[in-house]
N, C-alpha and C positions, 0 to 999 in steps of 0.2 A: 261313769255312766255304765250301766249294766246292759250288755247285749243279749244275754241268754239267762234263763233261770237255771242256775247250777243244780239246784235240788228242789224239784216241785213239792216234795213233802215238807221242806222247810218253809216254803211259801204258804202252804196250806196251814201249817202250824202258826205262822205269823198272823195269818188272817184270823184264826181261831183265838189267838191271844188278844188281838185288837178287839174282837167282839166281846171278850170277857171284861175289858177295861171299864165298860159302862156300868158295871155292878150287876150284870145279868138281868136287869129289868127289861121287860118287853113292853113297848108302847101299846096302849089299849087298842089302837086301830089295827095292829098286826096280830092280835090274838086269834088263833084259829086258822091263820094263813100259813102255808108252808114257807119255811125259811129258804134262803138262797142255797144253802147246802143241801136241803131236801130236794129242791128243784133240780140241782145239778146231779144228785144221786139218781133220781128218777130218769133223767135224760141219759145218763150213762147206762143204766140198766136196760132202757129201751133200745139204745144203740147196740148193745151187746146182743140183745134178743134178735134184732133185725139181722145182724151179721151171722148169727148162728142159723137163723132161718134160711138165709141165702146159701150158706154152706150145705145145709141139709138138702135144699132144692137142687143144688149143683150136683151133689152125690146121687140124688134120685134120677137126675137127667142122664148121668153116665150109665146107670143100670137100666134106664128106659122106664122108670116108674113115675116120671113126672111129665106133664105136657110142656111143650115149648113156651106157651104164653105164661104159665106159672113160673117157669125158670127165669124168663126175661123180666117178669115183674119183680121177682125176688132179687135178682142181680141189680136192677135199677134202684130198688129201695136201698140196697147196700151201698151203691155208689153215691146216692144222695146223702145217706147217713155219714159216710166218710167225708164228703164235702162239708157237711154241717159241722162235724167234729173238728175238722181242720180250721174252719172259719172261726169257731168259738175259741179254739186254742190260740189262734193268732191274735184275736181281739183281747183275750185275757193276758197274753204276754205283752201286748202293747199297753194295756192298762197298768200292768205291773211296772213296766219300764217307765211309764209316765209318773207313777207314784214315786219311783226311786229317784227321778229327776227333781221332784218337788223339794224345795228348800223349806226347812222348818225354822 
């Protein structure tokens, strides 16, 4: 039984290899829709953007260039983003562990 993912890059490569097994054909109903990888990439980019905005607003608060409500809003957005990222990570690790327990 696997308790932790030793190498997340290896897990991502395994996922990509499994996706290639089907011959690379895309079902007609999924044409034009973003893939799971694209969805995750967009989510990561948005999360990073939110965190950078929070850091910028915190720095502006120190120098007195930002209002308190703006800083609080940015910090709350960053906290929610961190909570979401941790929750998604935990669910993905749980799903990976469940797959590893599956007997073939």
